[in-house]
Steps between C-alpha positions, in 0.01 A plus 500: 500500500801683642274722709329200660835339570618819666185527714527132598867545592425803715217311674730205578773725638256704711333187637834339578626798694183539704447127557855455627411701812219253579689186396793585727334605829830502691648755266609809692659817379802664661419799723639747244267365228200505736580860593527595132167336419325746731575776249356320197138625534615861536731472202235339280234755595742784434589356160131488408387838639786741425490467118127571514563815700785633286382377157119515516465483121763227477735697276596844633634605839259735678676657796261790546231606741232440236573126520224379734659155522828640632347749743247250637774238531720733703206599721416132550858428604478784752169369636651154539808637675301709749203274575639148450135405435422302185138610460588867554778470244280339234201727565705817524700417190190427294325812627797722414542335161139543393478854638812594306367340182170683548671834570724462193210404276649158426205283599321337206158590647 
């Protein structure tokens, strides 16, 4: 019963926060808050991707060149910085990642 109460409470809080933006259409944020909100997607994506690159097994740091996740991630960052093209970044990153996994014998095929 406690688990359901917790889930219901989280749902109510989440709904309330999101609905408040629609219920109060004249609500506006100060310029400093609006400027800070531009960095939220980058921060969230970084928080999701970086642990996967540095801790591919979820337990041990792997800061070595035999870590395909780390090397492909760094190459993908370089592709993004030089091309500024989303499709080239995704395609290049995936190509490098799978080629590295194949070359290191880490593919489950």
